[in-house]
C-alpha positions as CSV (number, residue, x, y, z in Angstrom):
1,M,-20.8,-62.3,-23.2
2,A,-19.4,-65.4,-23.1
3,G,-16.1,-66.7,-25.3
4,K,-16.8,-69.3,-27.9
5,G,-16.0,-72.3,-26.0
6,A,-15.5,-70.2,-22.7
7,R,-17.4,-71.8,-19.8
8,P,-20.1,-68.9,-18.8
9,S,-19.8,-68.0,-15.1
10,F,-23.2,-67.2,-14.5
11,S,-24.6,-68.2,-11.0
12,V,-28.3,-68.3,-9.4
13,G,-29.5,-64.5,-8.5
14,D,-26.8,-62.7,-11.3
15,F,-28.9,-60.0,-12.5
16,V,-27.9,-60.2,-16.6
17,L,-29.1,-58.9,-19.8
18,V,-30.2,-60.0,-23.0
19,V,-29.1,-59.9,-26.5
20,V,-32.0,-58.9,-28.9
21,D,-32.3,-61.9,-31.3
22,H,-30.7,-60.4,-34.6
23,Q,-33.1,-62.1,-37.1
24,K,-35.8,-59.7,-36.4
25,E,-35.5,-56.3,-37.6
26,I,-34.9,-54.3,-35.0
27,P,-35.0,-50.0,-35.6
28,K,-31.1,-48.7,-35.8
29,L,-31.8,-46.7,-32.3
30,M,-33.8,-50.0,-30.3
31,P,-31.5,-51.0,-27.7
32,R,-29.5,-54.3,-28.4
33,W,-30.2,-55.6,-25.3
34,T,-33.1,-55.7,-22.9
35,G,-33.6,-56.2,-19.2
36,P,-32.7,-56.5,-16.6
37,Y,-33.5,-60.2,-15.8
38,R,-32.0,-62.8,-13.1
39,I,-31.4,-65.9,-13.0
40,T,-33.3,-68.5,-11.7
41,R,-31.7,-71.9,-12.5
42,R,-28.8,-73.9,-14.5
43,V,-31.1,-75.4,-17.2
44,N,-27.7,-77.6,-18.2
45,E,-23.7,-76.8,-19.2
46,W,-24.3,-73.9,-21.6
47,V,-28.3,-72.9,-21.0
48,Y,-29.5,-70.4,-18.5
49,E,-33.2,-69.8,-17.3
50,V,-33.8,-65.8,-17.0
51,Q,-36.3,-64.2,-15.6
52,H,-37.4,-60.3,-16.5
53,L,-37.5,-58.1,-13.5
54,V,-40.6,-56.6,-15.3
55,T,-42.8,-58.8,-16.1
56,E,-41.1,-61.7,-14.1
57,I,-41.6,-64.3,-17.3
58,L,-39.3,-66.9,-17.5
59,S,-37.2,-67.9,-20.7
60,E,-34.4,-70.5,-21.1
61,I,-31.6,-68.4,-22.7
62,H,-28.1,-69.4,-24.4
63,C,-25.0,-68.4,-22.3
64,S,-23.8,-66.4,-25.4
65,R,-26.5,-64.4,-25.6
66,L,-26.4,-63.2,-22.0
67,E,-24.0,-60.1,-20.5
68,F,-23.7,-59.3,-16.8
69,Y,-25.8,-56.4,-15.7
70,F,-24.5,-53.9,-12.7
71,D,-26.1,-51.7,-11.2
72,D,-25.4,-50.1,-7.8
73,K,-29.2,-50.0,-7.2
74,L,-30.3,-53.4,-7.7
75,N,-31.0,-53.4,-3.9
76,M,-33.7,-50.4,-4.3
77,E,-36.0,-52.8,-6.6
78,I,-39.1,-50.2,-6.6
79,H,-36.6,-48.0,-8.2
80,L,-35.4,-50.2,-10.5
81,L,-38.9,-51.5,-12.0
82,E,-39.7,-47.9,-12.2
83,Q,-36.4,-46.6,-14.3
84,I,-37.1,-49.6,-16.7
85,Q,-40.6,-49.2,-17.4
86,H,-39.0,-45.7,-18.1
87,D,-36.6,-46.5,-20.2
88,E,-38.1,-48.9,-22.1
89,R,-41.3,-46.8,-23.2
90,A,-38.9,-44.1,-23.8
91,A,-37.0,-46.1,-26.1
92,I,-40.0,-47.0,-27.6
93,S,-41.1,-43.7,-28.4
94,A,-38.3,-42.5,-30.0
95,A,-37.8,-45.0,-32.8
96,N,-41.6,-45.3,-33.3
97,R,-41.0,-40.7,-33.9
98,I,-38.0,-41.6,-35.8
99,A,-39.5,-44.3,-37.9
100,G,-42.8,-41.4,-38.6
101,S,-40.9,-39.0,-39.8
102,Q,-38.7,-41.3,-42.0
103,R,-42.1,-42.4,-43.5
104,R,-43.1,-38.4,-44.0
105,N,-40.1,-37.3,-45.4
106,L,-40.4,-40.6,-47.9
107,G,-43.8,-39.4,-49.0
108,A,-42.8,-36.0,-49.5
109,T,-40.0,-36.7,-51.9
Protein backbone atom coordinates (compact mmCIF):
# COMPACT_ATOMS: atom_id res chain seq x y z
CA MET A 1 0.00 0.00 0.00
CA ALA A 2 1.09 3.54 -0.55
CA GLY A 3 2.45 4.95 2.70
CA LYS A 4 1.13 8.12 4.32
CA GLY A 5 2.28 11.07 2.27
CA ALA A 6 3.91 8.83 -0.32
CA ARG A 7 2.97 9.58 -3.91
CA PRO A 8 1.33 6.47 -5.43
CA SER A 9 2.88 4.89 -8.48
CA PHE A 10 -0.08 3.12 -10.10
CA SER A 11 -0.54 3.32 -13.87
CA VAL A 12 -3.50 2.69 -16.15
CA GLY A 13 -3.56 -1.04 -16.87
CA ASP A 14 -1.98 -2.10 -13.55
CA PHE A 15 -3.68 -4.92 -11.67
CA VAL A 16 -4.50 -4.19 -8.02
CA LEU A 17 -6.35 -5.55 -5.01
CA VAL A 18 -8.70 -3.36 -2.96
CA VAL A 19 -8.83 -3.59 0.84
CA VAL A 20 -12.22 -4.52 2.31
CA ASP A 21 -13.86 -1.63 4.17
CA HIS A 22 -12.94 -2.02 7.85
CA GLN A 23 -16.15 -0.24 8.91
CA LYS A 24 -18.18 -3.28 7.88
CA GLU A 25 -18.19 -6.38 10.05
CA ILE A 26 -16.47 -9.22 8.26
CA PRO A 27 -15.81 -12.73 9.60
CA LYS A 28 -12.22 -13.47 10.60
CA LEU A 29 -11.64 -15.91 7.77
CA MET A 30 -13.03 -13.71 5.00
CA PRO A 31 -10.40 -12.21 2.72
CA ARG A 32 -9.25 -8.71 3.68
CA TRP A 33 -8.61 -7.90 0.01
CA THR A 34 -10.86 -8.22 -3.03
CA GLY A 35 -10.03 -8.32 -6.68
CA PRO A 36 -8.13 -8.32 -8.81
CA TYR A 37 -9.10 -5.03 -10.39
CA ARG A 38 -7.56 -3.18 -13.32
CA ILE A 39 -6.70 0.53 -13.06
CA THR A 40 -8.74 2.23 -15.79
CA ARG A 41 -7.89 5.88 -15.14
CA ARG A 42 -6.34 8.29 -12.68
CA VAL A 43 -9.10 10.53 -11.26
CA ASN A 44 -6.68 12.78 -9.38
CA GLU A 45 -3.38 12.61 -7.54
CA TRP A 46 -4.71 10.14 -4.94
CA VAL A 47 -7.83 8.50 -6.44
CA TYR A 48 -7.99 5.88 -9.18
CA GLU A 49 -10.87 4.36 -11.09
CA VAL A 50 -10.66 0.58 -11.01
CA GLN A 51 -12.66 -2.13 -12.77
CA HIS A 52 -13.28 -5.54 -11.21
CA LEU A 53 -12.13 -8.24 -13.65
CA VAL A 54 -15.13 -10.50 -13.05
CA THR A 55 -18.07 -8.15 -12.46
CA GLU A 56 -16.65 -5.29 -14.58
CA ILE A 57 -18.02 -2.84 -11.97
CA LEU A 58 -16.16 0.49 -11.93
CA SER A 59 -15.25 2.13 -8.61
CA GLU A 60 -13.22 5.14 -7.55
CA ILE A 61 -10.75 4.11 -4.84
CA HIS A 62 -8.23 6.10 -2.79
CA CYS A 63 -4.68 4.88 -3.37
CA SER A 64 -4.24 4.01 0.32
CA ARG A 65 -6.76 1.18 -0.21
CA LEU A 66 -4.92 -0.29 -3.24
CA GLU A 67 -2.15 -2.88 -3.41
CA PHE A 68 -0.37 -4.14 -6.53
CA TYR A 69 -1.54 -7.56 -7.66
CA PHE A 70 1.01 -9.86 -9.27
CA ASP A 71 0.13 -13.06 -11.07
CA ASP A 72 2.13 -14.70 -13.83
CA LYS A 73 -1.13 -15.96 -15.37
CA LEU A 74 -2.75 -12.57 -16.02
CA ASN A 75 -2.49 -13.10 -19.76
CA MET A 76 -4.70 -16.20 -19.37
CA GLU A 77 -7.80 -14.15 -18.62
CA ILE A 78 -10.46 -16.89 -18.87
CA HIS A 79 -8.56 -19.17 -16.50
CA LEU A 80 -7.95 -16.26 -14.13
CA LEU A 81 -11.63 -15.25 -14.06
CA GLU A 82 -12.70 -18.83 -13.36
CA GLN A 83 -10.14 -19.11 -10.55
CA ILE A 84 -11.23 -15.82 -8.98
CA GLN A 85 -14.88 -16.86 -9.05
CA HIS A 86 -13.98 -20.25 -7.52
CA ASP A 87 -11.81 -18.67 -4.79
CA GLU A 88 -14.46 -16.09 -3.82
CA ARG A 89 -17.22 -18.74 -3.68
CA ALA A 90 -14.99 -21.06 -1.61
CA ALA A 91 -14.12 -18.30 0.89
CA ILE A 92 -17.77 -17.30 1.32
CA SER A 93 -18.83 -20.94 1.68
CA ALA A 94 -16.15 -21.59 4.33
CA ALA A 95 -17.11 -18.47 6.29
CA ASN A 96 -20.80 -19.47 6.18
CA ARG A 97 -20.00 -22.99 7.42
CA ILE A 98 -17.94 -21.60 10.30
CA ALA A 99 -20.60 -19.05 11.23
CA GLY A 100 -23.29 -21.77 11.15
CA SER A 101 -21.16 -24.03 13.31
CA GLN A 102 -20.57 -21.23 15.82
CA ARG A 103 -24.33 -20.50 15.97
CA ARG A 104 -25.08 -24.20 16.57
CA ASN A 105 -22.43 -24.37 19.30
CA LEU A 106 -23.86 -21.26 21.00
CA GLY A 107 -27.35 -22.76 20.87
CA ALA A 108 -26.14 -25.98 22.50
CA THR A 109 -24.73 -24.24 25.56
